[in-house]
All heavy atoms as TSV, in Angstrom:
chain	resi	resn	atom	element	x	y	z
A	1	MET	N	N	91.855	84.807	97.016
A	1	MET	CA	C	92.358	86.011	97.627
A	1	MET	C	C	92.265	85.961	99.152
A	1	MET	O	O	92.904	86.733	99.827
A	1	MET	CB	C	91.565	87.218	97.136
A	1	MET	CG	C	92.072	87.832	95.885
A	1	MET	SD	S	93.772	88.334	95.983
A	1	MET	CE	C	93.765	89.671	94.905
A	2	ARG	N	N	91.472	85.084	99.695
A	2	ARG	CA	C	91.282	85.055	101.142
A	2	ARG	C	C	92.594	84.784	101.868
A	2	ARG	O	O	92.856	85.391	102.903
A	2	ARG	CB	C	90.237	84.004	101.494
A	2	ARG	CG	C	89.933	83.948	102.956
A	2	ARG	CD	C	88.525	83.468	103.206
A	2	ARG	NE	N	88.330	83.095	104.573
A	2	ARG	CZ	C	88.121	83.949	105.570
A	2	ARG	NH1	N	88.115	85.236	105.321
A	2	ARG	NH2	N	87.929	83.541	106.804
A	3	GLY	N	N	93.427	83.905	101.356
A	3	GLY	CA	C	94.711	83.605	101.990
A	3	GLY	C	C	95.627	84.826	102.022
A	3	GLY	O	O	96.293	85.089	103.023
A	4	LEU	N	N	95.625	85.580	100.930
A	4	LEU	CA	C	96.429	86.798	100.875
A	4	LEU	C	C	95.905	87.834	101.865
A	4	LEU	O	O	96.683	88.513	102.533
A	4	LEU	CB	C	96.422	87.365	99.450
A	4	LEU	CG	C	97.259	88.614	99.208
A	4	LEU	CD1	C	98.730	88.356	99.536
A	4	LEU	CD2	C	97.101	89.071	97.778
A	5	ASP	N	N	94.579	87.938	101.984
A	5	ASP	CA	C	93.980	88.873	102.941
A	5	ASP	C	C	94.369	88.518	104.371
A	5	ASP	O	O	94.725	89.390	105.163
A	5	ASP	CB	C	92.462	88.876	102.820
A	5	ASP	CG	C	91.974	89.468	101.508
A	5	ASP	OD1	O	92.794	90.068	100.783
A	5	ASP	OD2	O	90.773	89.329	101.218
A	6	ILE	N	N	94.311	87.251	104.723
A	6	ILE	CA	C	94.653	86.814	106.079
A	6	ILE	C	C	96.131	87.058	106.356
A	6	ILE	O	O	96.502	87.547	107.427
A	6	ILE	CB	C	94.277	85.337	106.278
A	6	ILE	CG1	C	92.751	85.190	106.279
A	6	ILE	CG2	C	94.862	84.787	107.576
A	6	ILE	CD1	C	92.262	83.768	106.223
A	7	THR	N	N	96.983	86.743	105.391
A	7	THR	CA	C	98.415	86.974	105.552
A	7	THR	C	C	98.700	88.458	105.761
A	7	THR	O	O	99.475	88.839	106.646
A	7	THR	CB	C	99.184	86.453	104.327
A	7	THR	OG1	O	98.899	85.061	104.161
A	7	THR	CG2	C	100.677	86.656	104.481
A	8	ALA	N	N	98.072	89.293	104.949
A	8	ALA	CA	C	98.265	90.741	105.082
A	8	ALA	C	C	97.785	91.220	106.446
A	8	ALA	O	O	98.459	92.021	107.100
A	8	ALA	CB	C	97.525	91.477	103.969
A	9	LEU	N	N	96.639	90.724	106.892
A	9	LEU	CA	C	96.109	91.139	108.191
A	9	LEU	C	C	97.028	90.723	109.326
A	9	LEU	O	O	97.280	91.499	110.253
A	9	LEU	CB	C	94.711	90.570	108.393
A	9	LEU	CG	C	93.959	91.048	109.622
A	9	LEU	CD1	C	93.815	92.563	109.608
A	9	LEU	CD2	C	92.600	90.393	109.701
A	10	VAL	N	N	97.572	89.515	109.270
A	10	VAL	CA	C	98.507	89.053	110.301
A	10	VAL	C	C	99.749	89.943	110.325
A	10	VAL	O	O	100.218	90.354	111.396
A	10	VAL	CB	C	98.885	87.575	110.072
A	10	VAL	CG1	C	100.070	87.163	110.929
A	10	VAL	CG2	C	97.697	86.670	110.365
A	11	LEU	N	N	100.286	90.274	109.164
A	11	LEU	CA	C	101.466	91.134	109.101
A	11	LEU	C	C	101.171	92.534	109.618
A	11	LEU	O	O	101.997	93.144	110.305
A	11	LEU	CB	C	102.011	91.192	107.676
A	11	LEU	CG	C	102.710	89.923	107.197
A	11	LEU	CD1	C	102.989	90.006	105.700
A	11	LEU	CD2	C	103.991	89.693	107.971
A	12	VAL	N	N	99.989	93.053	109.321
A	12	VAL	CA	C	99.611	94.374	109.827
A	12	VAL	C	C	99.488	94.347	111.352
A	12	VAL	O	O	99.934	95.270	112.030
A	12	VAL	CB	C	98.305	94.864	109.163
A	12	VAL	CG1	C	97.745	96.086	109.861
A	12	VAL	CG2	C	98.543	95.156	107.689
A	13	VAL	N	N	98.926	93.287	111.898
A	13	VAL	CA	C	98.815	93.160	113.357
A	13	VAL	C	C	100.201	93.059	113.986
A	13	VAL	O	O	100.472	93.698	115.016
A	13	VAL	CB	C	97.936	91.947	113.734
A	13	VAL	CG1	C	98.035	91.630	115.207
A	13	VAL	CG2	C	96.493	92.204	113.344
A	14	ILE	N	N	101.096	92.292	113.388
A	14	ILE	CA	C	102.472	92.198	113.892
A	14	ILE	C	C	103.122	93.579	113.887
A	14	ILE	O	O	103.769	93.984	114.852
A	14	ILE	CB	C	103.293	91.198	113.053
A	14	ILE	CG1	C	102.818	89.775	113.342
A	14	ILE	CG2	C	104.783	91.338	113.324
A	14	ILE	CD1	C	103.373	88.736	112.393
A	15	GLY	N	N	102.945	94.309	112.807
A	15	GLY	CA	C	103.500	95.663	112.732
A	15	GLY	C	C	102.899	96.585	113.777
A	15	GLY	O	O	103.613	97.375	114.405
A	16	ALA	N	N	101.592	96.478	114.008
A	16	ALA	CA	C	100.941	97.322	115.008
A	16	ALA	C	C	101.441	96.999	116.410
A	16	ALA	O	O	101.693	97.910	117.214
A	16	ALA	CB	C	99.426	97.141	114.930
A	17	ILE	N	N	101.595	95.721	116.707
A	17	ILE	CA	C	102.125	95.327	118.016
A	17	ILE	C	C	103.547	95.844	118.179
A	17	ILE	O	O	103.908	96.374	119.239
A	17	ILE	CB	C	102.049	93.803	118.196
A	17	ILE	CG1	C	100.587	93.369	118.336
A	17	ILE	CG2	C	102.859	93.349	119.405
A	17	ILE	CD1	C	100.372	91.876	118.272
A	18	ASN	N	N	104.355	95.709	117.145
A	18	ASN	CA	C	105.733	96.188	117.217
A	18	ASN	C	C	105.772	97.697	117.453
A	18	ASN	O	O	106.533	98.185	118.284
A	18	ASN	CB	C	106.502	95.819	115.945
A	18	ASN	CG	C	107.990	95.998	116.116
A	18	ASN	OD1	O	108.583	95.479	117.054
A	18	ASN	ND2	N	108.602	96.725	115.194
A	19	TRP	N	N	104.936	98.455	116.727
A	19	TRP	CA	C	104.907	99.904	116.928
A	19	TRP	C	C	104.387	100.257	118.318
A	19	TRP	O	O	104.845	101.231	118.929
A	19	TRP	CB	C	104.066	100.587	115.851
A	19	TRP	CG	C	104.869	100.848	114.631
A	19	TRP	CD1	C	104.740	100.238	113.419
A	19	TRP	CD2	C	105.953	101.763	114.504
A	19	TRP	NE1	N	105.684	100.727	112.552
A	19	TRP	CE2	C	106.439	101.668	113.197
A	19	TRP	CE3	C	106.569	102.645	115.375
A	19	TRP	CZ2	C	107.503	102.431	112.736
A	19	TRP	CZ3	C	107.636	103.397	114.912
A	19	TRP	CH2	C	108.077	103.291	113.609
A	20	GLY	N	N	103.438	99.493	118.836
A	20	GLY	CA	C	102.970	99.726	120.194
A	20	GLY	C	C	104.069	99.512	121.215
A	20	GLY	O	O	104.231	100.299	122.157
A	21	LEU	N	N	104.856	98.447	121.024
A	21	LEU	CA	C	105.982	98.187	121.920
A	21	LEU	C	C	107.023	99.300	121.838
A	21	LEU	O	O	107.595	99.711	122.856
A	21	LEU	CB	C	106.623	96.842	121.591
A	21	LEU	CG	C	105.810	95.604	121.971
A	21	LEU	CD1	C	106.456	94.354	121.381
A	21	LEU	CD2	C	105.684	95.489	123.473
A	22	ILE	N	N	107.262	99.791	120.628
A	22	ILE	CA	C	108.220	100.891	120.466
A	22	ILE	C	C	107.694	102.145	121.166
A	22	ILE	O	O	108.435	102.819	121.888
A	22	ILE	CB	C	108.485	101.174	118.970
A	22	ILE	CG1	C	109.257	100.014	118.342
A	22	ILE	CG2	C	109.254	102.481	118.791
A	22	ILE	CD1	C	109.342	100.072	116.823
A	23	GLY	N	N	106.424	102.437	120.985
A	23	GLY	CA	C	105.851	103.641	121.566
A	23	GLY	C	C	105.770	103.608	123.083
A	23	GLY	O	O	106.071	104.596	123.753
A	24	PHE	N	N	105.355	102.475	123.635
A	24	PHE	CA	C	105.164	102.394	125.083
A	24	PHE	C	C	106.437	102.072	125.857
A	24	PHE	O	O	106.643	102.562	126.962
A	24	PHE	CB	C	104.101	101.340	125.426
A	24	PHE	CG	C	102.705	101.757	125.080
A	24	PHE	CD1	C	101.974	101.052	124.145
A	24	PHE	CD2	C	102.119	102.852	125.676
A	24	PHE	CE1	C	100.690	101.429	123.820
A	24	PHE	CE2	C	100.825	103.249	125.354
A	24	PHE	CZ	C	100.108	102.532	124.422
A	25	PHE	N	N	107.276	101.213	125.290
A	25	PHE	CA	C	108.423	100.706	126.043
A	25	PHE	C	C	109.771	100.939	125.382
A	25	PHE	O	O	110.796	100.478	125.885
A	25	PHE	CB	C	108.245	99.194	126.287
A	25	PHE	CG	C	106.949	98.851	126.941
A	25	PHE	CD1	C	105.964	98.185	126.246
A	25	PHE	CD2	C	106.707	99.207	128.257
A	25	PHE	CE1	C	104.760	97.861	126.843
A	25	PHE	CE2	C	105.510	98.899	128.871
A	25	PHE	CZ	C	104.532	98.222	128.167
A	26	ASN	N	N	109.779	101.621	124.214
A	26	ASN	CA	C	111.011	101.836	123.462
A	26	ASN	C	C	111.724	100.507	123.187
A	26	ASN	O	O	112.938	100.389	123.327
A	26	ASN	CB	C	111.935	102.820	124.193
A	26	ASN	CG	C	113.002	103.387	123.287
A	26	ASN	OD1	O	112.815	103.450	122.074
A	26	ASN	ND2	N	114.128	103.770	123.860
A	27	PHE	N	N	110.925	99.493	122.824
A	27	PHE	CA	C	111.446	98.144	122.573
A	27	PHE	C	C	111.002	97.698	121.188
A	27	PHE	O	O	109.814	97.578	120.911
A	27	PHE	CB	C	110.925	97.170	123.626
A	27	PHE	CG	C	111.372	95.750	123.401
A	27	PHE	CD1	C	112.685	95.376	123.622
A	27	PHE	CD2	C	110.478	94.787	122.960
A	27	PHE	CE1	C	113.106	94.072	123.407
A	27	PHE	CE2	C	110.888	93.485	122.738
A	27	PHE	CZ	C	112.204	93.122	122.970
A	28	ASP	N	N	111.954	97.459	120.309
A	28	ASP	CA	C	111.677	97.008	118.943
A	28	ASP	C	C	111.795	95.486	118.916
A	28	ASP	O	O	112.895	94.931	118.937
A	28	ASP	CB	C	112.660	97.652	117.971
A	28	ASP	CG	C	112.321	97.387	116.524
A	28	ASP	OD1	O	111.496	96.492	116.241
A	28	ASP	OD2	O	112.891	98.074	115.665
A	29	LEU	N	N	110.658	94.804	118.890
A	29	LEU	CA	C	110.631	93.340	118.945
A	29	LEU	C	C	111.305	92.716	117.729
A	29	LEU	O	O	112.056	91.749	117.858
A	29	LEU	CB	C	109.195	92.845	119.073
A	29	LEU	CG	C	109.002	91.336	119.181
A	29	LEU	CD1	C	109.694	90.809	120.440
A	29	LEU	CD2	C	107.530	90.983	119.186
A	30	VAL	N	N	111.056	93.259	116.547
A	30	VAL	CA	C	111.657	92.698	115.329
A	30	VAL	C	C	113.178	92.795	115.404
A	30	VAL	O	O	113.883	91.835	115.101
A	30	VAL	CB	C	111.108	93.399	114.070
A	30	VAL	CG1	C	111.834	92.928	112.817
A	30	VAL	CG2	C	109.610	93.156	113.927
A	31	ALA	N	N	113.683	93.937	115.829
A	31	ALA	CA	C	115.132	94.108	115.953
A	31	ALA	C	C	115.695	93.193	117.031
A	31	ALA	O	O	116.792	92.656	116.880
A	31	ALA	CB	C	115.467	95.557	116.265
A	32	ALA	N	N	114.949	93.001	118.117
A	32	ALA	CA	C	115.418	92.117	119.185
A	32	ALA	C	C	115.484	90.665	118.716
A	32	ALA	O	O	116.394	89.924	119.104
A	32	ALA	CB	C	114.505	92.237	120.404
A	33	LEU	N	N	114.540	90.270	117.886
A	33	LEU	CA	C	114.514	88.874	117.417
A	33	LEU	C	C	115.509	88.617	116.285
A	33	LEU	O	O	116.142	87.559	116.244
A	33	LEU	CB	C	113.105	88.505	116.941
A	33	LEU	CG	C	112.025	88.411	118.004
A	33	LEU	CD1	C	110.677	88.158	117.356
A	33	LEU	CD2	C	112.341	87.316	119.003
A	34	PHE	N	N	115.633	89.558	115.356
A	34	PHE	CA	C	116.385	89.294	114.132
A	34	PHE	C	C	117.608	90.181	113.947
A	34	PHE	O	O	118.320	90.040	112.955
A	34	PHE	CB	C	115.465	89.440	112.917
A	34	PHE	CG	C	114.235	88.590	113.005
A	34	PHE	CD1	C	112.992	89.161	113.068
A	34	PHE	CD2	C	114.330	87.208	113.042
A	34	PHE	CE1	C	111.850	88.385	113.152
A	34	PHE	CE2	C	113.209	86.418	113.122
A	34	PHE	CZ	C	111.959	87.004	113.184
A	35	GLY	N	N	117.855	91.104	114.863
A	35	GLY	CA	C	119.008	91.995	114.751
A	35	GLY	C	C	118.607	93.337	114.186
A	35	GLY	O	O	117.672	93.447	113.402
A	36	THR	N	N	119.328	94.358	114.607
A	36	THR	CA	C	119.028	95.708	114.158
A	36	THR	C	C	119.398	95.864	112.692
A	36	THR	O	O	120.563	95.777	112.319
A	36	THR	CB	C	119.796	96.741	115.012
A	36	THR	OG1	O	119.457	96.528	116.383
A	36	THR	CG2	C	119.437	98.158	114.611
A	37	MET	N	N	118.395	96.062	111.887
A	37	MET	CA	C	118.517	96.258	110.439
A	37	MET	C	C	119.338	95.160	109.750
A	37	MET	O	O	120.060	95.419	108.795
A	37	MET	CB	C	119.071	97.645	110.139
A	37	MET	CG	C	118.115	98.759	110.555
A	37	MET	SD	S	116.402	98.522	110.026
A	37	MET	CE	C	116.510	98.991	108.331
A	38	SER	N	N	119.185	93.938	110.244
A	38	SER	CA	C	119.766	92.804	109.531
A	38	SER	C	C	118.950	92.576	108.261
A	38	SER	O	O	117.880	93.169	108.069
A	38	SER	CB	C	119.734	91.550	110.408
A	38	SER	OG	O	118.395	91.114	110.598
A	39	THR	N	N	119.428	91.725	107.419
A	39	THR	CA	C	118.712	91.440	106.173
A	39	THR	C	C	117.318	90.915	106.460
A	39	THR	O	O	116.339	91.359	105.859
A	39	THR	CB	C	119.499	90.427	105.320
A	39	THR	OG1	O	120.790	90.965	105.045
A	39	THR	CG2	C	118.780	90.134	104.026
A	40	PHE	N	N	117.217	89.992	107.418
A	40	PHE	CA	C	115.909	89.406	107.708
A	40	PHE	C	C	114.965	90.423	108.349
A	40	PHE	O	O	113.780	90.461	108.016
A	40	PHE	CB	C	116.049	88.171	108.607
A	40	PHE	CG	C	114.795	87.349	108.655
A	40	PHE	CD1	C	114.391	86.615	107.560
A	40	PHE	CD2	C	113.998	87.344	109.783
A	40	PHE	CE1	C	113.232	85.879	107.586
A	40	PHE	CE2	C	112.835	86.611	109.832
A	40	PHE	CZ	C	112.445	85.869	108.728
A	41	SER	N	N	115.469	91.270	109.242
A	41	SER	CA	C	114.591	92.270	109.846
A	41	SER	C	C	114.121	93.278	108.803
A	41	SER	O	O	112.970	93.722	108.839
A	41	SER	CB	C	115.267	92.977	111.023
A	41	SER	OG	O	116.360	93.749	110.607
A	42	ARG	N	N	114.975	93.614	107.847
A	42	ARG	CA	C	114.560	94.519	106.768
A	42	ARG	C	C	113.483	93.877	105.909
A	42	ARG	O	O	112.552	94.539	105.458
A	42	ARG	CB	C	115.757	94.920	105.910
A	42	ARG	CG	C	116.715	95.855	106.657
A	42	ARG	CD	C	117.932	96.160	105.808
A	42	ARG	NE	N	117.541	96.798	104.555
A	42	ARG	CZ	C	117.695	98.093	104.295
A	42	ARG	NH1	N	118.250	98.875	105.199
A	42	ARG	NH2	N	117.323	98.589	103.152
A	43	ILE	N	N	113.590	92.570	105.689
A	43	ILE	CA	C	112.550	91.849	104.939
A	43	ILE	C	C	111.228	91.894	105.706
A	43	ILE	O	O	110.168	92.144	105.123
A	43	ILE	CB	C	112.993	90.402	104.655
A	43	ILE	CG1	C	114.139	90.396	103.645
A	43	ILE	CG2	C	111.826	89.547	104.162
A	43	ILE	CD1	C	114.814	89.047	103.475
A	44	VAL	N	N	111.288	91.658	107.020
A	44	VAL	CA	C	110.072	91.699	107.840
A	44	VAL	C	C	109.446	93.090	107.772
A	44	VAL	O	O	108.239	93.229	107.548
A	44	VAL	CB	C	110.370	91.293	109.297
A	44	VAL	CG1	C	109.172	91.565	110.197
A	44	VAL	CG2	C	110.785	89.829	109.376
A	45	TYR	N	N	110.254	94.137	107.968
A	45	TYR	CA	C	109.733	95.507	107.890
A	45	TYR	C	C	109.117	95.782	106.520
A	45	TYR	O	O	108.056	96.407	106.425
A	45	TYR	CB	C	110.835	96.535	108.161
A	45	TYR	CG	C	111.346	96.557	109.574
A	45	TYR	CD1	C	112.712	96.569	109.829
A	45	TYR	CD2	C	110.492	96.580	110.664
A	45	TYR	CE1	C	113.201	96.613	111.130
A	45	TYR	CE2	C	110.967	96.607	111.962
A	45	TYR	CZ	C	112.318	96.631	112.182
A	45	TYR	OH	O	112.792	96.670	113.465
A	46	SER	N	N	109.755	95.318	105.462
A	46	SER	CA	C	109.245	95.537	104.107
A	46	SER	C	C	107.918	94.825	103.885
A	46	SER	O	O	106.980	95.395	103.321
A	46	SER	CB	C	110.259	95.065	103.070
A	46	SER	OG	O	111.453	95.785	103.188
A	47	LEU	N	N	107.836	93.581	104.336
A	47	LEU	CA	C	106.587	92.825	104.184
A	47	LEU	C	C	105.453	93.456	104.980
A	47	LEU	O	O	104.317	93.513	104.508
A	47	LEU	CB	C	106.791	91.366	104.612
A	47	LEU	CG	C	107.654	90.517	103.690
A	47	LEU	CD1	C	107.882	89.143	104.298
A	47	LEU	CD2	C	107.026	90.402	102.312
A	48	VAL	N	N	105.745	93.932	106.173
A	48	VAL	CA	C	104.719	94.603	106.983
A	48	VAL	C	C	104.257	95.869	106.272
A	48	VAL	O	O	103.054	96.157	106.216
A	48	VAL	CB	C	105.247	94.907	108.404
A	48	VAL	CG1	C	104.328	95.857	109.141
A	48	VAL	CG2	C	105.434	93.619	109.192
A	49	GLY	N	N	105.176	96.626	105.698
A	49	GLY	CA	C	104.805	97.832	104.965
A	49	GLY	C	C	103.957	97.534	103.747
A	49	GLY	O	O	102.944	98.204	103.499
A	50	ILE	N	N	104.333	96.528	102.988
A	50	ILE	CA	C	103.549	96.132	101.808
A	50	ILE	C	C	102.163	95.658	102.233
A	50	ILE	O	O	101.156	95.984	101.604
A	50	ILE	CB	C	104.298	95.044	101.008
A	50	ILE	CG1	C	105.546	95.635	100.355
A	50	ILE	CG2	C	103.387	94.411	99.962
A	50	ILE	CD1	C	106.502	94.596	99.795
A	51	ALA	N	N	102.106	94.894	103.327
A	51	ALA	CA	C	100.812	94.419	103.834
A	51	ALA	C	C	99.935	95.581	104.266
A	51	ALA	O	O	98.721	95.564	104.050
A	51	ALA	CB	C	101.024	93.455	104.998
A	52	GLY	N	N	100.543	96.606	104.862
A	52	GLY	CA	C	99.772	97.785	105.260
A	52	GLY	C	C	99.179	98.506	104.066
A	52	GLY	O	O	98.010	98.913	104.091
A	53	VAL	N	N	99.955	98.644	103.016
A	53	VAL	CA	C	99.450	99.290	101.802
A	53	VAL	C	C	98.344	98.441	101.182
A	53	VAL	O	O	97.297	98.959	100.777
A	53	VAL	CB	C	100.600	99.532	100.792
A	53	VAL	CG1	C	100.069	99.990	99.458
A	53	VAL	CG2	C	101.598	100.527	101.361
A	54	TYR	N	N	98.539	97.130	101.159
A	54	TYR	CA	C	97.507	96.229	100.621
A	54	TYR	C	C	96.234	96.290	101.469
A	54	TYR	O	O	95.123	96.232	100.941
A	54	TYR	CB	C	98.048	94.797	100.564
A	54	TYR	CG	C	97.026	93.791	100.106
A	54	TYR	CD1	C	96.698	93.678	98.763
A	54	TYR	CD2	C	96.377	92.958	101.008
A	54	TYR	CE1	C	95.753	92.765	98.332
A	54	TYR	CE2	C	95.438	92.046	100.598
A	54	TYR	CZ	C	95.122	91.952	99.254
A	54	TYR	OH	O	94.188	91.049	98.831
A	55	ALA	N	N	96.390	96.421	102.788
A	55	ALA	CA	C	95.236	96.430	103.692
A	55	ALA	C	C	94.346	97.650	103.484
A	55	ALA	O	O	93.183	97.636	103.884
A	55	ALA	CB	C	95.702	96.361	105.140
A	56	ILE	N	N	94.859	98.681	102.854
A	56	ILE	CA	C	94.026	99.844	102.541
A	56	ILE	C	C	92.833	99.410	101.686
A	56	ILE	O	O	91.735	99.948	101.819
A	56	ILE	CB	C	94.852	100.938	101.837
A	56	ILE	CG1	C	95.893	101.515	102.808
A	56	ILE	CG2	C	93.963	102.046	101.290
A	56	ILE	CD1	C	96.905	102.425	102.152
A	57	SER	N	N	93.026	98.404	100.852
A	57	SER	CA	C	91.936	97.932	99.992
A	57	SER	C	C	90.807	97.293	100.792
A	57	SER	O	O	89.692	97.155	100.282
A	57	SER	CB	C	92.463	96.929	98.956
A	57	SER	OG	O	92.830	95.712	99.581
A	58	PHE	N	N	91.048	96.914	102.042
A	58	PHE	CA	C	89.991	96.321	102.868
A	58	PHE	C	C	88.840	97.301	103.078
A	58	PHE	O	O	87.694	96.893	103.187
A	58	PHE	CB	C	90.521	95.887	104.231
A	58	PHE	CG	C	91.517	94.752	104.192
A	58	PHE	CD1	C	92.201	94.407	105.335
A	58	PHE	CD2	C	91.781	94.039	103.040
A	58	PHE	CE1	C	93.124	93.371	105.334
A	58	PHE	CE2	C	92.699	93.008	103.013
A	58	PHE	CZ	C	93.362	92.673	104.161
A	59	PHE	N	N	89.142	98.588	103.160
A	59	PHE	CA	C	88.095	99.580	103.381
A	59	PHE	C	C	87.073	99.567	102.258
A	59	PHE	O	O	85.878	99.551	102.504
A	59	PHE	CB	C	88.697	100.981	103.528
A	59	PHE	CG	C	89.479	101.165	104.788
A	59	PHE	CD1	C	90.849	101.328	104.732
A	59	PHE	CD2	C	88.853	101.166	106.014
A	59	PHE	CE1	C	91.582	101.499	105.887
A	59	PHE	CE2	C	89.580	101.337	107.182
A	59	PHE	CZ	C	90.949	101.507	107.112
A	60	GLY	N	N	87.516	99.585	101.022
A	60	GLY	CA	C	86.602	99.578	99.889
A	60	GLY	C	C	85.836	98.277	99.772
A	60	GLY	O	O	84.646	98.277	99.465
A	61	ARG	N	N	86.491	97.165	100.035
A	61	ARG	CA	C	85.816	95.875	99.914
A	61	ARG	C	C	84.787	95.683	101.016
A	61	ARG	O	O	83.746	95.110	100.790
A	61	ARG	CB	C	86.831	94.733	99.930
A	61	ARG	CG	C	87.558	94.656	98.600
A	61	ARG	CD	C	88.347	93.413	98.502
A	61	ARG	NE	N	89.623	93.660	99.175
A	61	ARG	CZ	C	90.385	92.720	99.689
A	61	ARG	NH1	N	90.013	91.478	99.625
A	61	ARG	NH2	N	91.517	93.021	100.263
A	62	ASP	N	N	85.050	96.181	102.206
A	62	ASP	CA	C	84.084	96.063	103.300
A	62	ASP	C	C	82.803	96.813	102.952
A	62	ASP	O	O	81.713	96.313	103.163
A	62	ASP	CB	C	84.690	96.625	104.593
A	62	ASP	CG	C	83.742	96.502	105.763
A	62	ASP	OD1	O	83.140	95.419	105.911
A	62	ASP	OD2	O	83.601	97.481	106.514
A	63	ARG	N	N	82.947	97.970	102.383
A	63	ARG	CA	C	81.791	98.762	101.994
A	63	ARG	C	C	81.019	98.060	100.886
A	63	ARG	O	O	79.800	98.032	100.896
A	63	ARG	CB	C	82.240	100.141	101.540
A	63	ARG	CG	C	81.130	101.097	101.293
A	63	ARG	CD	C	81.677	102.446	100.948
A	63	ARG	NE	N	83.128	102.324	100.922
A	63	ARG	CZ	C	83.990	103.268	101.201
A	63	ARG	NH1	N	83.584	104.425	101.472
A	63	ARG	NH2	N	85.292	103.087	101.169
A	64	ASP	N	N	81.718	97.454	99.912
A	64	ASP	CA	C	81.053	96.741	98.826
A	64	ASP	C	C	80.243	95.573	99.352
A	64	ASP	O	O	79.127	95.337	98.906
A	64	ASP	CB	C	82.077	96.223	97.814
A	64	ASP	CG	C	82.735	97.340	97.020
A	64	ASP	OD1	O	82.183	98.454	96.996
A	64	ASP	OD2	O	83.807	97.086	96.435
A	65	VAL	N	N	80.761	94.846	100.322
A	65	VAL	CA	C	80.047	93.701	100.886
A	65	VAL	C	C	78.787	94.174	101.595
A	65	VAL	O	O	77.716	93.599	101.435
A	65	VAL	CB	C	80.968	92.904	101.857
A	65	VAL	CG1	C	80.175	91.873	102.622
A	65	VAL	CG2	C	82.088	92.242	101.078
A	66	ARG	N	N	78.878	95.236	102.385
A	66	ARG	CA	C	77.706	95.763	103.090
A	66	ARG	C	C	76.666	96.287	102.107
A	66	ARG	O	O	75.482	96.070	102.292
A	66	ARG	CB	C	78.111	96.867	104.065
A	66	ARG	CG	C	78.563	96.295	105.388
A	66	ARG	CD	C	78.741	97.381	106.424
A	66	ARG	NE	N	80.108	97.882	106.279
A	66	ARG	CZ	C	80.441	99.154	106.253
A	66	ARG	NH1	N	79.545	100.085	106.370
A	66	ARG	NH2	N	81.692	99.509	106.123
A	67	ASP	N	N	77.100	96.968	101.066
A	67	ASP	CA	C	76.163	97.491	100.077
A	67	ASP	C	C	75.435	96.365	99.368
A	67	ASP	O	O	74.240	96.466	99.105
A	67	ASP	CB	C	76.885	98.365	99.049
A	67	ASP	CG	C	77.359	99.684	99.636
A	67	ASP	OD1	O	76.876	100.043	100.741
A	67	ASP	OD2	O	78.219	100.335	99.019
A	68	ASN	N	N	76.106	95.277	99.057
A	68	ASN	CA	C	75.480	94.139	98.376
A	68	ASN	C	C	74.476	93.442	99.274
A	68	ASN	O	O	73.469	92.933	98.807
A	68	ASN	CB	C	76.537	93.147	97.896
A	68	ASN	CG	C	77.338	93.690	96.734
A	68	ASN	OD1	O	76.895	94.579	96.023
A	68	ASN	ND2	N	78.537	93.179	96.538
A	69	ARG	N	N	74.728	93.387	100.581
A	69	ARG	CA	C	73.760	92.774	101.493
A	69	ARG	C	C	72.489	93.606	101.585
A	69	ARG	O	O	71.411	93.070	101.751
A	69	ARG	CB	C	74.369	92.632	102.886
A	69	ARG	CG	C	75.222	91.407	103.013
A	69	ARG	CD	C	75.541	91.144	104.457
A	69	ARG	NE	N	76.969	90.914	104.510
A	69	ARG	CZ	C	77.767	91.307	105.464
A	69	ARG	NH1	N	77.314	91.951	106.493
A	69	ARG	NH2	N	79.053	91.053	105.422
A	70	ASP	N	N	72.604	94.915	101.502
A	70	ASP	CA	C	71.442	95.781	101.594
A	70	ASP	C	C	70.518	95.615	100.385
A	70	ASP	O	O	69.317	95.792	100.485
A	70	ASP	CB	C	71.862	97.248	101.712
A	70	ASP	CG	C	72.548	97.549	103.039
A	70	ASP	OD1	O	72.357	96.760	103.998
A	70	ASP	OD2	O	73.278	98.555	103.110
A	71	VAL	N	N	71.096	95.257	99.237
A	71	VAL	CA	C	70.323	95.131	98.002
A	71	VAL	C	C	69.472	93.884	98.030
A	71	VAL	O	O	68.358	93.873	97.529
A	71	VAL	CB	C	71.279	95.120	96.776
A	71	VAL	CG1	C	70.513	94.812	95.510
A	71	VAL	CG2	C	72.002	96.435	96.674
A	72	GLU	N	N	69.950	92.815	98.637
A	72	GLU	CA	C	69.228	91.531	98.594
A	72	GLU	C	C	67.974	91.522	99.376
A	72	GLU	O	O	67.531	92.087	100.195
A	72	GLU	CB	C	70.140	90.415	99.109
A	72	GLU	CG	C	71.299	90.180	98.186
A	72	GLU	CD	C	72.242	89.141	98.748
A	72	GLU	OE1	O	71.932	88.475	99.747
A	72	GLU	OE2	O	73.313	88.990	98.157
């Protein structure tokens, strides 16, 4: 699962950077690179969204790891 976690985290960071660029400079990096709502840009947006939903599980797993360390 570690590879999936890293991939999801990278996609979430890419999405966060893109949203930061949109918010600060009104510049959509994904659209600039791949075209406005082209097939590939829609795939990128979809993967970032799925990664964000998957990343929600990081909160529960982080707590489980800390709780297990306290027990030992």
